[in-house]
py3Dmol code that shows the C-alpha trace and the ligand (Angstrom):
import py3Dmol

protein = """\
ATOM      1  CA  UNK A   1       0.020  -0.039  -0.020  1.00  0.00           C
ATOM      2  CA  UNK A   2       1.403   3.245  -0.881  1.00  0.00           C
ATOM      3  CA  UNK A   3       2.011   5.783   1.736  1.00  0.00           C
ATOM      4  CA  UNK A   4       1.689   9.478   1.395  1.00  0.00           C
ATOM      5  CA  UNK A   5       2.438  12.515   3.771  1.00  0.00           C
ATOM      6  CA  UNK A   6      -0.525  14.718   4.531  1.00  0.00           C
ATOM      7  CA  UNK A   7      -0.683  18.274   6.111  1.00  0.00           C
ATOM      8  CA  UNK A   8      -2.922  17.780   9.180  1.00  0.00           C
ATOM      9  CA  UNK A   9      -2.085  20.992  10.996  1.00  0.00           C
ATOM     10  CA  UNK A  10      -0.548  24.493  10.411  1.00  0.00           C
ATOM     11  CA  UNK A  11       0.451  27.262  12.700  1.00  0.00           C
ATOM     12  CA  UNK A  12       2.250  30.584  12.757  1.00  0.00           C
ATOM     13  CA  UNK A  13       4.041  33.002  14.964  1.00  0.00           C
ATOM     14  CA  UNK A  14       4.673  36.767  14.323  1.00  0.00           C
ATOM     15  CA  UNK A  15       6.667  38.669  17.009  1.00  0.00           C
ATOM     16  CA  UNK A  16       5.304  41.671  18.704  1.00  0.00           C
ATOM     17  CA  UNK A  17       3.245  44.310  16.908  1.00  0.00           C
ATOM     18  CA  UNK A  18       3.477  45.068  13.164  1.00  0.00           C
ATOM     19  CA  UNK A  19       5.836  47.881  12.134  1.00  0.00           C
ATOM     20  CA  UNK A  20       4.259  49.935   9.477  1.00  0.00           C
ATOM     21  CA  UNK A  21       6.114  51.556   6.535  1.00  0.00           C
ATOM     22  CA  UNK A  22       5.364  54.953   8.106  1.00  0.00           C
ATOM     23  CA  UNK A  23       7.075  53.677  11.498  1.00  0.00           C
ATOM     24  CA  UNK A  24       9.933  52.196   9.681  1.00  0.00           C
ATOM     25  CA  UNK A  25      10.431  55.350   7.609  1.00  0.00           C
ATOM     26  CA  UNK A  26      10.621  57.301  10.730  1.00  0.00           C
ATOM     27  CA  UNK A  27      12.964  55.062  12.549  1.00  0.00           C
ATOM     28  CA  UNK A  28      15.306  55.078   9.397  1.00  0.00           C
ATOM     29  CA  UNK A  29      15.220  58.758   9.082  1.00  0.00           C
ATOM     30  CA  UNK A  30      16.648  59.005  12.571  1.00  0.00           C
ATOM     31  CA  UNK A  31      19.894  57.459  11.226  1.00  0.00           C
ATOM     32  CA  UNK A  32      19.838  59.626   8.003  1.00  0.00           C
ATOM     33  CA  UNK A  33      18.344  56.930   5.796  1.00  0.00           C
ATOM     34  CA  UNK A  34      15.677  58.235   3.421  1.00  0.00           C
ATOM     35  CA  UNK A  35      12.918  56.091   2.025  1.00  0.00           C
ATOM     36  CA  UNK A  36       9.130  56.385   1.849  1.00  0.00           C
ATOM     37  CA  UNK A  37       5.915  54.481   2.269  1.00  0.00           C
ATOM     38  CA  UNK A  38       5.208  55.210  -1.372  1.00  0.00           C
ATOM     39  CA  UNK A  39       8.605  53.652  -2.526  1.00  0.00           C
ATOM     40  CA  UNK A  40       8.225  50.473  -0.506  1.00  0.00           C
ATOM     41  CA  UNK A  41       4.608  49.986  -1.448  1.00  0.00           C
ATOM     42  CA  UNK A  42       5.137  50.715  -5.204  1.00  0.00           C
ATOM     43  CA  UNK A  43       8.230  48.634  -5.771  1.00  0.00           C
ATOM     44  CA  UNK A  44       7.521  45.684  -3.379  1.00  0.00           C
ATOM     45  CA  UNK A  45       3.692  45.762  -2.278  1.00  0.00           C
ATOM     46  CA  UNK A  46       4.724  45.646   1.413  1.00  0.00           C
ATOM     47  CA  UNK A  47       2.836  47.807   3.880  1.00  0.00           C
ATOM     48  CA  UNK A  48       4.166  46.379   7.261  1.00  0.00           C
ATOM     49  CA  UNK A  49       6.506  43.713   8.762  1.00  0.00           C
ATOM     50  CA  UNK A  50       7.097  42.235  12.105  1.00  0.00           C
ATOM     51  CA  UNK A  51      10.507  42.739  13.840  1.00  0.00           C
ATOM     52  CA  UNK A  52      11.492  40.551  16.765  1.00  0.00           C
ATOM     53  CA  UNK A  53      12.617  42.204  19.940  1.00  0.00           C
ATOM     54  CA  UNK A  54      16.255  41.775  21.199  1.00  0.00           C
ATOM     55  CA  UNK A  55      16.493  38.339  22.499  1.00  0.00           C
ATOM     56  CA  UNK A  56      13.689  36.686  20.521  1.00  0.00           C
ATOM     57  CA  UNK A  57      15.224  33.989  18.524  1.00  0.00           C
ATOM     58  CA  UNK A  58      14.017  31.879  15.500  1.00  0.00           C
ATOM     59  CA  UNK A  59      13.656  28.750  17.838  1.00  0.00           C
ATOM     60  CA  UNK A  60      11.188  30.836  20.012  1.00  0.00           C
ATOM     61  CA  UNK A  61       8.951  31.811  16.922  1.00  0.00           C
ATOM     62  CA  UNK A  62       9.502  28.169  15.607  1.00  0.00           C
ATOM     63  CA  UNK A  63       8.293  26.635  18.906  1.00  0.00           C
ATOM     64  CA  UNK A  64       5.131  28.950  19.032  1.00  0.00           C
ATOM     65  CA  UNK A  65       4.201  28.144  15.527  1.00  0.00           C
ATOM     66  CA  UNK A  66       4.741  24.468  16.142  1.00  0.00           C
ATOM     67  CA  UNK A  67       2.425  24.435  19.238  1.00  0.00           C
ATOM     68  CA  UNK A  68      -0.357  25.947  17.082  1.00  0.00           C
ATOM     69  CA  UNK A  69       0.286  23.327  14.229  1.00  0.00           C
ATOM     70  CA  UNK A  70       0.190  20.533  16.768  1.00  0.00           C
ATOM     71  CA  UNK A  71      -2.952  21.874  18.390  1.00  0.00           C
ATOM     72  CA  UNK A  72      -4.538  22.026  14.954  1.00  0.00           C
ATOM     73  CA  UNK A  73      -3.472  18.508  14.265  1.00  0.00           C
ATOM     74  CA  UNK A  74      -4.675  17.146  17.275  1.00  0.00           C
ATOM     75  CA  UNK A  75      -1.320  15.687  18.151  1.00  0.00           C
ATOM     76  CA  UNK A  76       0.831  15.850  21.082  1.00  0.00           C
ATOM     77  CA  UNK A  77       4.633  16.854  20.825  1.00  0.00           C
ATOM     78  CA  UNK A  78       5.486  13.328  22.242  1.00  0.00           C
ATOM     79  CA  UNK A  79       3.974  11.973  18.986  1.00  0.00           C
ATOM     80  CA  UNK A  80       6.386  13.669  16.841  1.00  0.00           C
ATOM     81  CA  UNK A  81       8.928  11.452  15.177  1.00  0.00           C
ATOM     82  CA  UNK A  82      10.959  13.989  13.341  1.00  0.00           C
ATOM     83  CA  UNK A  83      11.654  17.715  13.419  1.00  0.00           C
ATOM     84  CA  UNK A  84      12.999  19.861  10.521  1.00  0.00           C
ATOM     85  CA  UNK A  85      13.477  23.658  10.665  1.00  0.00           C
ATOM     86  CA  UNK A  86      14.266  25.636   7.590  1.00  0.00           C
ATOM     87  CA  UNK A  87      16.130  28.660   8.610  1.00  0.00           C
ATOM     88  CA  UNK A  88      19.038  30.803   7.660  1.00  0.00           C
ATOM     89  CA  UNK A  89      19.010  32.688  10.916  1.00  0.00           C
ATOM     90  CA  UNK A  90      19.552  29.882  13.504  1.00  0.00           C
ATOM     91  CA  UNK A  91      19.786  30.797  17.144  1.00  0.00           C
ATOM     92  CA  UNK A  92      23.435  29.783  17.347  1.00  0.00           C
ATOM     93  CA  UNK A  93      26.005  28.000  15.399  1.00  0.00           C
ATOM     94  CA  UNK A  94      25.080  24.653  17.109  1.00  0.00           C
ATOM     95  CA  UNK A  95      22.894  22.902  18.347  1.00  0.00           C
ATOM     96  CA  UNK A  96      20.497  23.172  15.341  1.00  0.00           C
ATOM     97  CA  UNK A  97      17.464  25.249  15.857  1.00  0.00           C
ATOM     98  CA  UNK A  98      15.339  22.045  15.405  1.00  0.00           C
ATOM     99  CA  UNK A  99      16.931  20.599  18.394  1.00  0.00           C
ATOM    100  CA  UNK A 100      16.119  23.823  20.405  1.00  0.00           C
ATOM    101  CA  UNK A 101      12.583  23.538  19.257  1.00  0.00           C
ATOM    102  CA  UNK A 102      12.403  19.972  20.250  1.00  0.00           C
ATOM    103  CA  UNK A 103      13.280  20.877  23.796  1.00  0.00           C
ATOM    104  CA  UNK A 104      11.032  23.947  23.941  1.00  0.00           C
ATOM    105  CA  UNK A 105       7.909  21.888  22.804  1.00  0.00           C
ATOM    106  CA  UNK A 106       8.577  18.783  24.821  1.00  0.00           C
ATOM    107  CA  UNK A 107       9.358  16.400  22.135  1.00  0.00           C
ATOM    108  CA  UNK A 108      12.180  13.920  22.403  1.00  0.00           C
ATOM    109  CA  UNK A 109      14.141  11.199  20.705  1.00  0.00           C
ATOM    110  CA  UNK A 110      13.443  11.412  16.893  1.00  0.00           C
ATOM    111  CA  UNK A 111      15.862  13.171  14.405  1.00  0.00           C
ATOM    112  CA  UNK A 112      15.855  16.974  14.606  1.00  0.00           C
ATOM    113  CA  UNK A 113      17.836  18.978  12.233  1.00  0.00           C
ATOM    114  CA  UNK A 114      17.985  22.282  10.239  1.00  0.00           C
ATOM    115  CA  UNK A 115      17.881  22.754   6.512  1.00  0.00           C
ATOM    116  CA  UNK A 116      19.562  25.695   5.073  1.00  0.00           C
ATOM    117  CA  UNK A 117      18.268  26.716   1.712  1.00  0.00           C
ATOM    118  CA  UNK A 118      17.366  30.357   2.440  1.00  0.00           C
ATOM    119  CA  UNK A 119      14.124  31.333   0.935  1.00  0.00           C
ATOM    120  CA  UNK A 120      13.578  27.858  -0.603  1.00  0.00           C
ATOM    121  CA  UNK A 121      14.244  26.232   2.744  1.00  0.00           C
ATOM    122  CA  UNK A 122      10.547  25.361   3.390  1.00  0.00           C
ATOM    123  CA  UNK A 123      10.366  23.562   0.190  1.00  0.00           C
ATOM    124  CA  UNK A 124      13.547  21.686   0.818  1.00  0.00           C
ATOM    125  CA  UNK A 125      12.358  20.631   4.318  1.00  0.00           C
ATOM    126  CA  UNK A 126       8.751  19.581   3.275  1.00  0.00           C
ATOM    127  CA  UNK A 127      10.244  17.444   0.373  1.00  0.00           C
ATOM    128  CA  UNK A 128      12.742  15.795   2.872  1.00  0.00           C
ATOM    129  CA  UNK A 129      10.087  15.046   5.455  1.00  0.00           C
ATOM    130  CA  UNK A 130       7.852  13.674   2.569  1.00  0.00           C
ATOM    131  CA  UNK A 131      10.356  11.343   1.626  1.00  0.00           C
ATOM    132  CA  UNK A 132      10.962  10.123   5.273  1.00  0.00           C
ATOM    133  CA  UNK A 133       7.080   9.530   5.622  1.00  0.00           C
ATOM    134  CA  UNK A 134       6.763   8.010   2.165  1.00  0.00           C
ATOM    135  CA  UNK A 135       9.665   5.527   2.883  1.00  0.00           C
ATOM    136  CA  UNK A 136       7.764   4.364   6.178  1.00  0.00           C
ATOM    137  CA  UNK A 137      10.460   5.530   8.426  1.00  0.00           C
ATOM    138  CA  UNK A 138       8.454   8.231  10.141  1.00  0.00           C
ATOM    139  CA  UNK A 139       4.789   8.761  10.897  1.00  0.00           C
ATOM    140  CA  UNK A 140       4.395  12.250  12.157  1.00  0.00           C
ATOM    141  CA  UNK A 141       6.864  15.188  11.316  1.00  0.00           C
ATOM    142  CA  UNK A 142       6.915  18.677  12.146  1.00  0.00           C
ATOM    143  CA  UNK A 143       8.212  21.149   9.451  1.00  0.00           C
ATOM    144  CA  UNK A 144       8.805  24.704  10.383  1.00  0.00           C
ATOM    145  CA  UNK A 145      10.134  27.527   8.547  1.00  0.00           C
ATOM    146  CA  UNK A 146      11.438  30.159  11.086  1.00  0.00           C
ATOM    147  CA  UNK A 147      13.479  33.426  10.570  1.00  0.00           C
ATOM    148  CA  UNK A 148      14.762  36.357  12.459  1.00  0.00           C
ATOM    149  CA  UNK A 149      16.090  38.101   9.332  1.00  0.00           C
ATOM    150  CA  UNK A 150      16.281  41.575  11.136  1.00  0.00           C
ATOM    151  CA  UNK A 151      19.423  40.293  12.777  1.00  0.00           C
ATOM    152  CA  UNK A 152      21.251  40.024   9.470  1.00  0.00           C
ATOM    153  CA  UNK A 153      20.010  43.084   7.921  1.00  0.00           C
ATOM    154  CA  UNK A 154      22.171  46.290   7.165  1.00  0.00           C
ATOM    155  CA  UNK A 155      19.992  48.935   8.571  1.00  0.00           C
ATOM    156  CA  UNK A 156      21.783  51.468   6.663  1.00  0.00           C
ATOM    157  CA  UNK A 157      21.142  49.773   3.167  1.00  0.00           C
ATOM    158  CA  UNK A 158      17.701  51.060   2.245  1.00  0.00           C
ATOM    159  CA  UNK A 159      17.733  48.674  -0.743  1.00  0.00           C
ATOM    160  CA  UNK A 160      17.438  45.605   1.388  1.00  0.00           C
ATOM    161  CA  UNK A 161      16.298  46.619   5.010  1.00  0.00           C
ATOM    162  CA  UNK A 162      12.742  47.572   3.984  1.00  0.00           C
ATOM    163  CA  UNK A 163      12.039  44.350   2.305  1.00  0.00           C
ATOM    164  CA  UNK A 164      12.262  41.747   5.206  1.00  0.00           C
ATOM    165  CA  UNK A 165      10.487  40.742   8.398  1.00  0.00           C
ATOM    166  CA  UNK A 166      10.671  38.094  11.109  1.00  0.00           C
ATOM    167  CA  UNK A 167       8.353  35.089  11.677  1.00  0.00           C
ATOM    168  CA  UNK A 168       7.662  31.347  11.688  1.00  0.00           C
ATOM    169  CA  UNK A 169       5.167  29.063   9.999  1.00  0.00           C
ATOM    170  CA  UNK A 170       4.703  25.373  10.813  1.00  0.00           C
ATOM    171  CA  UNK A 171       3.131  22.200   9.477  1.00  0.00           C
ATOM    172  CA  UNK A 172       2.477  18.882  10.934  1.00  0.00           C
ATOM    173  CA  UNK A 173       2.617  16.147   8.336  1.00  0.00           C
ATOM    174  CA  UNK A 174       1.306  12.670   8.939  1.00  0.00           C
ATOM    175  CA  UNK A 175       1.381   9.296   7.059  1.00  0.00           C
ATOM    176  CA  UNK A 176      -1.707   8.499   5.374  1.00  0.00           C
ATOM    177  CA  UNK A 177      -2.913   6.143   2.617  1.00  0.00           C
ATOM    178  CA  UNK A 178      -4.728   9.083   0.863  1.00  0.00           C
ATOM    179  CA  UNK A 179      -2.505  11.904  -0.705  1.00  0.00           C
ATOM    180  CA  UNK A 180      -1.258  14.349   0.610  1.00  0.00           C
ATOM    181  CA  UNK A 181       1.780  15.491  -1.037  1.00  0.00           C
ATOM    182  CA  UNK A 182       1.566  14.622  -4.709  1.00  0.00           C
ATOM    183  CA  UNK A 183       5.148  15.706  -5.810  1.00  0.00           C
ATOM    184  CA  UNK A 184       8.010  17.927  -5.440  1.00  0.00           C
ATOM    185  CA  UNK A 185      11.092  19.222  -7.280  1.00  0.00           C
ATOM    186  CA  UNK A 186      14.192  20.864  -5.777  1.00  0.00           C
ATOM    187  CA  UNK A 187      16.937  22.790  -7.585  1.00  0.00           C
ATOM    188  CA  UNK A 188      20.213  24.773  -6.996  1.00  0.00           C
ATOM    189  CA  UNK A 189      22.603  26.675  -9.145  1.00  0.00           C
ATOM    190  CA  UNK A 190      25.706  27.744  -7.164  1.00  0.00           C
ATOM    191  CA  UNK A 191      27.170  29.622  -9.930  1.00  0.00           C
ATOM    192  CA  UNK A 192      24.633  32.380  -8.880  1.00  0.00           C
ATOM    193  CA  UNK A 193      25.643  32.445  -5.143  1.00  0.00           C
ATOM    194  CA  UNK A 194      26.646  36.018  -5.588  1.00  0.00           C
ATOM    195  CA  UNK A 195      23.302  37.703  -6.344  1.00  0.00           C
ATOM    196  CA  UNK A 196      21.839  36.981  -2.843  1.00  0.00           C
ATOM    197  CA  UNK A 197      24.292  36.263   0.112  1.00  0.00           C
ATOM    198  CA  UNK A 198      25.086  37.044   3.733  1.00  0.00           C
ATOM    199  CA  UNK A 199      28.950  36.591   3.207  1.00  0.00           C
ATOM    200  CA  UNK A 200      30.103  36.511   6.837  1.00  0.00           C
ATOM    201  CA  UNK A 201      31.649  33.818   8.905  1.00  0.00           C
ATOM    202  CA  UNK A 202      32.859  33.125  12.378  1.00  0.00           C
ATOM    203  CA  UNK A 203      36.594  32.456  13.064  1.00  0.00           C
ATOM    204  CA  UNK A 204      38.419  32.536  16.313  1.00  0.00           C
ATOM    205  CA  UNK A 205      35.482  33.967  17.979  1.00  0.00           C
ATOM    206  CA  UNK A 206      34.910  36.934  15.589  1.00  0.00           C
ATOM    207  CA  UNK A 207      32.454  37.552  12.875  1.00  0.00           C
ATOM    208  CA  UNK A 208      34.466  38.014   9.750  1.00  0.00           C
ATOM    209  CA  UNK A 209      33.525  39.139   6.177  1.00  0.00           C
ATOM    210  CA  UNK A 210      30.201  41.066   5.834  1.00  0.00           C
ATOM    211  CA  UNK A 211      27.565  39.275   8.053  1.00  0.00           C
ATOM    212  CA  UNK A 212      24.689  41.314   6.481  1.00  0.00           C
ATOM    213  CA  UNK A 213      22.457  40.404   3.481  1.00  0.00           C
ATOM    214  CA  UNK A 214      23.531  41.815   0.161  1.00  0.00           C
ATOM    215  CA  UNK A 215      21.439  41.498  -3.064  1.00  0.00           C
ATOM    216  CA  UNK A 216      21.361  42.237  -6.687  1.00  0.00           C
ATOM    217  CA  UNK A 217      17.631  42.815  -6.764  1.00  0.00           C
ATOM    218  CA  UNK A 218      17.221  43.003 -10.431  1.00  0.00           C
ATOM    219  CA  UNK A 219      18.956  39.687 -11.214  1.00  0.00           C
ATOM    220  CA  UNK A 220      16.939  38.046  -8.300  1.00  0.00           C
ATOM    221  CA  UNK A 221      13.904  39.382  -9.714  1.00  0.00           C
ATOM    222  CA  UNK A 222      14.326  38.015 -13.179  1.00  0.00           C
ATOM    223  CA  UNK A 223      15.643  34.505 -12.080  1.00  0.00           C
ATOM    224  CA  UNK A 224      12.843  34.218  -9.513  1.00  0.00           C
ATOM    225  CA  UNK A 225      10.025  34.637 -12.209  1.00  0.00           C
ATOM    226  CA  UNK A 226      11.712  32.292 -14.663  1.00  0.00           C
ATOM    227  CA  UNK A 227      12.313  29.351 -12.120  1.00  0.00           C
ATOM    228  CA  UNK A 228       9.071  29.753 -10.231  1.00  0.00           C
ATOM    229  CA  UNK A 229       7.245  29.194 -13.621  1.00  0.00           C
ATOM    230  CA  UNK A 230       9.597  26.271 -14.582  1.00  0.00           C
ATOM    231  CA  UNK A 231       9.460  24.368 -11.441  1.00  0.00           C
ATOM    232  CA  UNK A 232       5.655  24.462 -11.294  1.00  0.00           C
ATOM    233  CA  UNK A 233       5.420  22.953 -14.505  1.00  0.00           C
ATOM    234  CA  UNK A 234       7.984  20.273 -13.739  1.00  0.00           C
ATOM    235  CA  UNK A 235       5.890  19.174 -10.768  1.00  0.00           C
ATOM    236  CA  UNK A 236       2.746  19.293 -12.608  1.00  0.00           C
ATOM    237  CA  UNK A 237       4.063  17.124 -15.330  1.00  0.00           C
ATOM    238  CA  UNK A 238       5.490  14.477 -13.020  1.00  0.00           C
ATOM    239  CA  UNK A 239       2.030  14.241 -11.326  1.00  0.00           C
ATOM    240  CA  UNK A 240       0.062  14.564 -14.665  1.00  0.00           C
ATOM    241  CA  UNK A 241      -1.891  17.732 -13.708  1.00  0.00           C
ATOM    242  CA  UNK A 242      -2.581  21.024 -15.524  1.00  0.00           C
ATOM    243  CA  UNK A 243      -1.937  24.535 -14.322  1.00  0.00           C
ATOM    244  CA  UNK A 244      -5.728  24.666 -14.193  1.00  0.00           C
ATOM    245  CA  UNK A 245      -5.741  21.973 -11.641  1.00  0.00           C
ATOM    246  CA  UNK A 246      -3.988  24.236  -8.985  1.00  0.00           C
ATOM    247  CA  UNK A 247      -6.632  25.652  -6.693  1.00  0.00           C
ATOM    248  CA  UNK A 248      -4.084  27.918  -4.843  1.00  0.00           C
ATOM    249  CA  UNK A 249      -0.646  28.962  -5.717  1.00  0.00           C
ATOM    250  CA  UNK A 250       1.616  29.894  -2.669  1.00  0.00           C
ATOM    251  CA  UNK A 251       5.009  31.171  -3.882  1.00  0.00           C
ATOM    252  CA  UNK A 252       7.607  32.585  -1.665  1.00  0.00           C
ATOM    253  CA  UNK A 253       6.532  35.938  -0.507  1.00  0.00           C
ATOM    254  CA  UNK A 254       9.438  38.370  -1.532  1.00  0.00           C
ATOM    255  CA  UNK A 255       7.654  40.979  -3.637  1.00  0.00           C
ATOM    256  CA  UNK A 256       4.144  41.347  -5.073  1.00  0.00           C
ATOM    257  CA  UNK A 257       5.733  42.202  -8.463  1.00  0.00           C
ATOM    258  CA  UNK A 258       7.241  38.666  -8.343  1.00  0.00           C
ATOM    259  CA  UNK A 259       3.980  37.138  -7.400  1.00  0.00           C
ATOM    260  CA  UNK A 260       2.058  38.906 -10.213  1.00  0.00           C
ATOM    261  CA  UNK A 261       4.721  38.179 -12.783  1.00  0.00           C
ATOM    262  CA  UNK A 262       4.804  34.346 -11.823  1.00  0.00           C
ATOM    263  CA  UNK A 263       1.113  34.182 -12.020  1.00  0.00           C
ATOM    264  CA  UNK A 264       0.873  35.969 -15.447  1.00  0.00           C
ATOM    265  CA  UNK A 265       3.727  33.556 -16.883  1.00  0.00           C
ATOM    266  CA  UNK A 266       1.933  30.470 -15.384  1.00  0.00           C
ATOM    267  CA  UNK A 267      -1.297  31.498 -16.825  1.00  0.00           C
ATOM    268  CA  UNK A 268      -3.087  31.352 -13.409  1.00  0.00           C
ATOM    269  CA  UNK A 269      -5.484  34.013 -12.053  1.00  0.00           C
ATOM    270  CA  UNK A 270      -4.041  36.254  -9.570  1.00  0.00           C
ATOM    271  CA  UNK A 271      -7.200  35.617  -7.346  1.00  0.00           C
ATOM    272  CA  UNK A 272      -5.812  32.170  -6.786  1.00  0.00           C
ATOM    273  CA  UNK A 273      -2.465  33.380  -5.519  1.00  0.00           C
ATOM    274  CA  UNK A 274      -2.165  33.700  -1.615  1.00  0.00           C
ATOM    275  CA  UNK A 275      -0.286  36.946  -0.952  1.00  0.00           C
ATOM    276  CA  UNK A 276       0.808  37.859   2.462  1.00  0.00           C
ATOM    277  CA  UNK A 277       3.950  39.788   1.683  1.00  0.00           C
ATOM    278  CA  UNK A 278       2.054  43.077   2.136  1.00  0.00           C
ATOM    279  CA  UNK A 279       1.557  42.015   5.781  1.00  0.00           C
ATOM    280  CA  UNK A 280       4.729  40.159   6.672  1.00  0.00           C
ATOM    281  CA  UNK A 281       7.323  41.304   4.203  1.00  0.00           C
ATOM    282  CA  UNK A 282       9.716  38.832   3.133  1.00  0.00           C
ATOM    283  CA  UNK A 283      10.361  36.237   5.886  1.00  0.00           C
ATOM    284  CA  UNK A 284      12.561  33.881   3.821  1.00  0.00           C
ATOM    285  CA  UNK A 285      12.104  30.186   4.775  1.00  0.00           C
ATOM    286  CA  UNK A 286       8.969  31.327   6.981  1.00  0.00           C
ATOM    287  CA  UNK A 287       7.130  32.803   4.119  1.00  0.00           C
ATOM    288  CA  UNK A 288       5.279  29.982   2.645  1.00  0.00           C
ATOM    289  CA  UNK A 289       4.267  28.283   5.841  1.00  0.00           C
ATOM    290  CA  UNK A 290       3.030  31.796   7.021  1.00  0.00           C
ATOM    291  CA  UNK A 291       0.978  32.359   3.972  1.00  0.00           C
ATOM    292  CA  UNK A 292      -0.437  28.708   4.093  1.00  0.00           C
ATOM    293  CA  UNK A 293      -1.455  29.141   7.652  1.00  0.00           C
ATOM    294  CA  UNK A 294      -3.124  32.478   6.950  1.00  0.00           C
ATOM    295  CA  UNK A 295      -5.194  30.927   4.125  1.00  0.00           C
ATOM    296  CA  UNK A 296      -6.016  27.776   6.041  1.00  0.00           C
ATOM    297  CA  UNK A 297      -7.316  29.731   9.060  1.00  0.00           C
ATOM    298  CA  UNK A 298      -9.349  32.379   7.136  1.00  0.00           C
ATOM    299  CA  UNK A 299     -11.074  29.403   5.370  1.00  0.00           C
ATOM    300  CA  UNK A 300      -9.804  30.019   1.639  1.00  0.00           C
ATOM    301  CA  UNK A 301      -7.988  26.678   1.665  1.00  0.00           C
ATOM    302  CA  UNK A 302     -10.468  23.816   1.886  1.00  0.00           C
ATOM    303  CA  UNK A 303      -9.888  19.991   2.254  1.00  0.00           C
ATOM    304  CA  UNK A 304      -9.285  18.145  -1.092  1.00  0.00           C
ATOM    305  CA  UNK A 305      -7.857  21.357  -2.864  1.00  0.00           C
ATOM    306  CA  UNK A 306      -4.546  21.296  -4.785  1.00  0.00           C
ATOM    307  CA  UNK A 307      -1.805  23.707  -3.486  1.00  0.00           C
ATOM    308  CA  UNK A 308       1.359  24.621  -5.232  1.00  0.00           C
ATOM    309  CA  UNK A 309       3.987  25.662  -2.642  1.00  0.00           C
ATOM    310  CA  UNK A 310       7.127  27.381  -3.991  1.00  0.00           C
ATOM    311  CA  UNK A 311      10.305  28.714  -2.692  1.00  0.00           C
ATOM    312  CA  UNK A 312      13.286  30.494  -4.222  1.00  0.00           C
ATOM    313  CA  UNK A 313      16.116  32.370  -2.801  1.00  0.00           C
ATOM    314  CA  UNK A 314      19.855  32.486  -1.989  1.00  0.00           C
ATOM    315  CA  UNK A 315      22.059  29.644  -3.181  1.00  0.00           C
ATOM    316  CA  UNK A 316      20.603  30.164  -5.777  1.00  0.00           C
ATOM    317  CA  UNK A 317      18.072  27.580  -4.893  1.00  0.00           C
ATOM    318  CA  UNK A 318      14.364  26.889  -5.805  1.00  0.00           C
ATOM    319  CA  UNK A 319      11.686  24.245  -5.405  1.00  0.00           C
ATOM    320  CA  UNK A 320       8.079  23.386  -5.481  1.00  0.00           C
ATOM    321  CA  UNK A 321       5.909  21.085  -3.450  1.00  0.00           C
ATOM    322  CA  UNK A 322       2.372  20.131  -4.872  1.00  0.00           C
ATOM    323  CA  UNK A 323      -0.171  18.652  -2.476  1.00  0.00           C
ATOM    324  CA  UNK A 324      -3.676  17.957  -1.964  1.00  0.00           C
ATOM    325  CA  UNK A 325      -4.779  19.555   1.283  1.00  0.00           C
TER     326      UNK A 325
END
"""
ligand_1 = """\
51
ACO
N 13.508 53.825 -0.621
C 13.730 54.664 -1.576
N 14.444 54.561 -2.775
C 15.062 53.422 -2.797
C 15.097 52.510 -1.853
C 14.187 52.542 -0.587
N 13.989 51.672 0.290
N 15.736 51.327 -2.175
C 16.335 51.692 -3.350
N 15.931 52.955 -3.724
C 16.368 53.744 -4.928
C 17.806 53.200 -5.282
O 18.711 53.961 -4.859
C 17.729 53.735 -6.858
O 17.763 55.198 -6.874
P 18.567 55.861 -8.159
O 17.854 55.321 -9.366
O 18.563 57.245 -7.962
O 19.969 55.059 -8.210
C 16.143 53.492 -7.325
O 15.474 53.328 -5.869
C 15.959 52.317 -7.965
O 16.721 51.094 -7.249
P 16.603 49.713 -7.735
O 17.281 48.731 -6.974
O 16.960 49.622 -9.377
O 15.221 49.414 -7.791
P 14.258 48.360 -8.433
O 13.117 48.846 -9.186
O 15.119 47.163 -8.963
O 13.620 47.661 -7.110
C 13.683 45.873 -5.654
C 14.413 47.113 -6.034
C 12.369 46.047 -4.933
C 14.673 45.178 -4.652
C 13.712 45.137 -6.913
O 14.910 44.866 -7.593
C 13.079 43.476 -6.515
O 11.763 43.415 -6.431
N 13.837 42.638 -6.679
C 13.473 41.351 -6.385
C 14.212 40.908 -5.340
C 13.627 40.693 -4.061
O 12.375 41.069 -3.910
N 14.423 40.325 -3.201
C 13.837 39.895 -1.844
C 14.909 38.782 -1.407
S 15.052 37.780 -2.640
C 14.182 36.459 -2.350
O 13.574 36.354 -1.322
C 14.188 35.607 -3.444
"""
view = py3Dmol.view(width=600, height=400)
view.addModel(protein, "pdb")
view.setStyle({"model": 0}, {"cartoon": {"style": "trace"}})
view.addModel(ligand_1, "xyz")
view.setStyle({"model": 1}, {"stick": {}})
view.zoomTo()
view.show()
């Protein structure tokens, strides 16, 4: 009997109160950085973001999102057999954020590890968990995307610091004879590592290099739209579905212009695209599970519908997970 992984619970966590564009503009003006609500809105579609207070870490947000997902799934932490956290902003070099989450939610014993694929991290983590479940090794898995990107932003670079936010989204996957995850594809092209990077490292107790996010925005834009289109078509071809079978497209939430261009290229109506970048900004690995949870809880996503989840980001990496909810 073929086994599938199925999403049985989702959850999210956003730190503190939203920071509006106006509030951010004021904050940046104090250090002489000029930007405007109009520029941010027009170029990105972002109107607010959440920024974690000092001391709030990715594992804090991940654990909170995980608790909500477990509650929605009707499972206890003790029933989890695997935890994967997608993050590029782990609490520390080690242990992994996943191990810290395991401790915080009171789970124990099963494998727990992080996946680092930047904004594609959640797709990578979902595909990994799906393969463990399909193989019969694991019954219940927790997959989280969690980021405190505010900690790696150069707050003097207006070209990047207005684009990102902090948060976490989680799903509980369980083994089922009914699908579930129908297919996935993951990709990377390391030759583009320089268009989006945080080129710092730690050596002899000191941060070296440039431990802040840098980006060639236009190159990222072009590549993102191209690969979000191609990877969706690959997964649909694997499964034998058409674009018209997708009920909801949930791409990585970097920028509304990327979302619109992707929908147009795929030939999917924009009303079928879940958009949360306006509310959360770009939360990297957290963006897709955050958007998923919003649309599940507001009732747009209904059981049996087909969802295309897509990640794209630093590496350069990209991937898609196609599932029946
Ligand atoms: N406020 C006001 N002006 C700004 C700001 C700002 N926050 N940031 C840049 N500008 C100015 C620039 O200085 C420049 O001014 P100039 O013409 O006088 O030199 C002007 O705006 C245009 O700058 P560009 O960088 O060319 O602006 P562009 O239209 O390309 O928009 C953006 C920038 C929004 C980043 C765009 O390139 C984009 O959408 N890229 C996609 C990448 C993205 O969203 N990345 C997110 C992370 S990647 C990921 O998650 C996959």
